[in-house]
C-alpha positions as CSV (number, residue, x, y, z in Angstrom):
1,M,-22.8,-95.3,19.1
2,T,-24.6,-97.7,16.9
3,D,-22.0,-100.1,15.5
4,R,-24.2,-102.8,13.3
5,R,-21.7,-105.4,12.0
6,G,-23.3,-108.4,10.2
7,R,-22.5,-112.4,9.8
8,G,-21.2,-112.2,6.2
9,R,-17.5,-111.4,5.7
10,P,-14.7,-110.0,8.0
11,R,-15.3,-105.9,7.7
12,D,-12.8,-103.9,5.9
13,P,-10.8,-101.5,7.6
14,E,-9.6,-99.2,4.9
15,T,-13.7,-99.5,3.9
16,D,-14.0,-98.2,7.6
17,A,-11.4,-95.3,7.5
18,S,-12.3,-94.0,3.9
19,I,-16.1,-93.8,5.2
20,L,-14.6,-92.3,8.6
21,R,-12.6,-90.0,6.5
22,A,-15.5,-88.6,3.9
23,A,-17.6,-87.9,7.4
24,L,-14.8,-85.4,8.9
25,E,-14.6,-84.2,5.9
26,L,-17.8,-83.7,5.2
27,F,-18.8,-82.5,8.4
28,I,-15.9,-80.3,8.7
29,E,-17.1,-78.3,5.2
30,R,-21.1,-78.8,5.7
31,G,-21.8,-79.3,9.0
32,V,-24.0,-81.9,10.7
33,E,-27.2,-80.4,8.7
34,G,-25.5,-80.4,5.6
35,T,-24.0,-83.7,5.5
36,S,-25.7,-87.3,4.9
37,M,-25.1,-90.3,4.8
38,E,-25.7,-90.8,0.8
39,Q,-22.8,-87.9,0.7
40,I,-20.6,-90.1,3.2
41,A,-21.5,-92.5,1.5
42,K,-20.2,-91.2,-3.0
43,R,-17.2,-89.2,-0.9
44,A,-16.0,-92.9,0.5
45,G,-16.2,-94.3,-2.6
46,V,-19.3,-97.6,-1.5
47,G,-22.4,-97.7,-1.4
48,K,-25.2,-96.4,1.0
49,L,-26.1,-100.3,2.4
50,T,-22.7,-100.6,3.0
51,V,-22.3,-97.2,5.5
52,Y,-25.6,-98.3,7.0
53,R,-24.6,-101.5,7.8
54,R,-21.4,-99.9,9.8
55,W,-23.9,-97.1,11.4
56,S,-27.4,-96.3,11.5
57,T,-27.3,-92.8,12.3
58,K,-24.7,-89.6,10.9
59,E,-24.2,-88.5,13.9
60,D,-23.2,-92.4,15.1
61,L,-21.0,-91.9,12.7
62,I,-20.1,-88.5,12.6
63,A,-19.6,-88.5,16.4
64,Q,-16.3,-91.8,16.1
65,A,-15.2,-90.3,12.6
66,V,-14.6,-86.9,15.1
67,E,-13.1,-88.9,17.6
68,Q,-11.0,-91.4,15.9
69,T,-9.4,-88.0,14.4
70,V,-9.0,-86.5,18.6
71,S,-8.1,-89.6,19.8
72,A,-5.3,-90.7,17.8
73,D,-3.4,-87.3,19.4
74,L,-4.5,-86.3,22.6
75,V,-5.4,-88.9,24.2
76,P,-3.3,-91.6,26.8
77,S,-4.6,-95.3,26.3
78,P,-5.8,-96.7,29.4
79,G,-3.1,-98.7,29.9
80,D,-0.3,-95.7,30.3
81,V,-2.4,-93.7,32.6
82,Q,-2.5,-97.3,34.7
83,A,1.5,-97.7,34.2
84,L,3.0,-94.1,34.0
85,D,3.8,-91.2,36.2
86,P,0.6,-88.2,35.1
87,H,4.8,-86.0,34.5
88,E,5.3,-88.8,31.8
89,I,2.3,-89.0,30.1
90,I,2.0,-85.0,29.6
91,E,5.3,-85.0,28.6
92,G,5.4,-87.6,25.7
93,G,2.4,-86.3,24.3
94,L,3.3,-82.7,24.2
95,K,4.5,-81.7,20.7
96,V,1.7,-83.9,18.6
97,A,-0.8,-82.6,20.9
98,A,0.6,-79.4,20.8
99,E,0.7,-79.7,16.2
100,T,-2.7,-80.9,16.3
101,T,-4.2,-78.3,18.3
102,A,-2.9,-75.4,15.9
103,S,-3.8,-77.0,13.1
104,P,-6.3,-75.3,11.0
105,A,-8.1,-78.5,10.4
106,F,-8.9,-78.9,14.9
107,R,-10.1,-75.5,14.6
108,A,-12.2,-75.7,11.9
109,L,-13.6,-79.4,14.1
110,V,-14.0,-77.2,17.4
111,A,-15.2,-75.1,15.7
112,R,-18.4,-77.1,14.2
113,M,-18.6,-79.3,17.5
114,M,-19.0,-76.4,19.3
115,G,-22.0,-74.9,16.8
116,S,-23.2,-78.5,17.1
117,A,-24.4,-78.4,20.3
118,V,-26.5,-75.7,20.5
119,S,-28.1,-76.4,16.6
120,H,-27.7,-80.3,16.8
121,P,-27.8,-81.4,19.9
122,Q,-28.2,-85.0,19.1
123,L,-24.5,-85.1,17.7
124,M,-23.2,-83.1,21.4
125,A,-25.0,-86.6,23.1
126,V,-24.0,-89.3,21.3
127,Y,-20.2,-87.9,20.7
128,W,-20.5,-87.0,25.3
129,K,-22.1,-90.4,26.1
130,H,-19.8,-92.8,23.6
131,H,-16.3,-90.8,23.7
132,I,-15.9,-87.8,26.4
133,L,-17.2,-89.1,29.2
134,P,-14.8,-91.7,29.2
135,R,-12.1,-89.6,28.0
136,R,-12.8,-87.8,31.4
137,D,-12.3,-90.7,33.2
138,L,-8.5,-91.1,31.9
139,A,-8.1,-88.1,33.0
140,A,-9.5,-88.4,36.4
141,A,-7.7,-91.2,36.5
142,M,-4.5,-89.3,35.8
143,L,-5.5,-86.6,38.2
144,R,-6.1,-88.9,41.2
145,R,-2.4,-90.3,40.6
146,A,-1.0,-86.7,40.3
147,Q,-3.2,-86.1,44.1
148,Q,-1.6,-89.1,45.6
149,D,1.9,-87.4,44.3
150,G,1.3,-84.8,45.7
151,T,1.5,-82.6,43.2
152,V,-2.4,-81.6,42.0
153,A,-4.0,-80.5,45.7
154,A,-5.7,-83.5,47.4
155,D,-9.2,-81.1,47.8
156,A,-9.2,-80.3,43.8
157,D,-12.3,-80.3,42.5
158,L,-11.5,-83.2,39.8
159,D,-14.0,-82.2,37.2
160,V,-13.4,-78.6,37.6
161,L,-9.6,-78.9,36.6
162,I,-10.6,-81.7,33.7
163,D,-13.0,-78.5,31.9
164,M,-10.0,-76.2,32.9
165,M,-7.8,-78.2,30.5
166,A,-10.5,-78.6,27.9
167,G,-11.9,-75.5,27.8
168,A,-8.5,-73.3,27.8
169,V,-7.4,-75.2,24.6
170,T,-11.0,-74.7,23.2
171,W,-10.9,-70.7,23.9
172,R,-7.0,-70.7,22.6
173,V,-7.9,-72.4,19.2
174,L,-11.2,-70.0,18.5
175,Q,-9.5,-66.9,18.8
176,P,-9.0,-64.7,15.9
177,D,-5.4,-65.1,15.9
178,P,-4.6,-68.9,17.3
179,P,-0.9,-69.8,18.1
180,D,1.4,-71.6,15.7
181,A,2.0,-75.2,17.0
182,A,5.2,-73.1,19.1
183,G,3.3,-71.0,20.3
184,M,0.4,-73.7,21.4
185,L,3.2,-76.1,23.1
186,D,4.3,-73.1,25.6
187,Y,0.7,-72.1,26.1
188,L,0.1,-76.0,26.6
189,K,3.0,-76.4,29.3
190,S,1.7,-73.3,30.7
191,V,-2.2,-74.9,31.5
192,Y,-0.3,-78.8,32.0
193,R,1.9,-76.4,34.4
194,Q,-0.9,-74.9,36.6
195,I,-2.9,-78.3,37.0
196,G,-0.3,-79.7,39.0
197,L,0.5,-82.6,35.5
198,Y,3.8,-80.5,34.5
199,R,7.0,-80.1,36.0
200,A,9.5,-78.1,34.0
């Protein structure tokens, strides 16, 4: 991600939030091809240069907008991964994760990202490098803790387990009749139970 900061006044967090929100809305509505830095600036109510001072490309901007939305509810912090039992982490985030992944906005976001992997690979490359890989590292650390505790098999391939968790959610939300929040909660519990990260 390219986040260029000048030496002048400190950046306004509200301006950043407006730009990120506008980028996410436009991406979901129109895809990468239908979104431009100019359109993002207009919807955010800022000048085009204000956007370019912060992000050099729309791919960088959209990737950060997507990650900020996903991470807010679905990704544990590095501190939690180090300090908490993996089951505590999963249990503490299940309800919010179910509500988030069952929402129409999340479903639309996943559909756009999947389509962009083929039609606009540069966006997926940026998102993968700066956002997905760090999240996979956190998931791997959590799974290693679970292996030490004996709830995940010692010889399990952690990359495969991570793919299974991410793929299960992606597949389920893209179905023609996706579950509501209650259904998604039950589904997530089942997924994590199969992996060895959920006891109940």
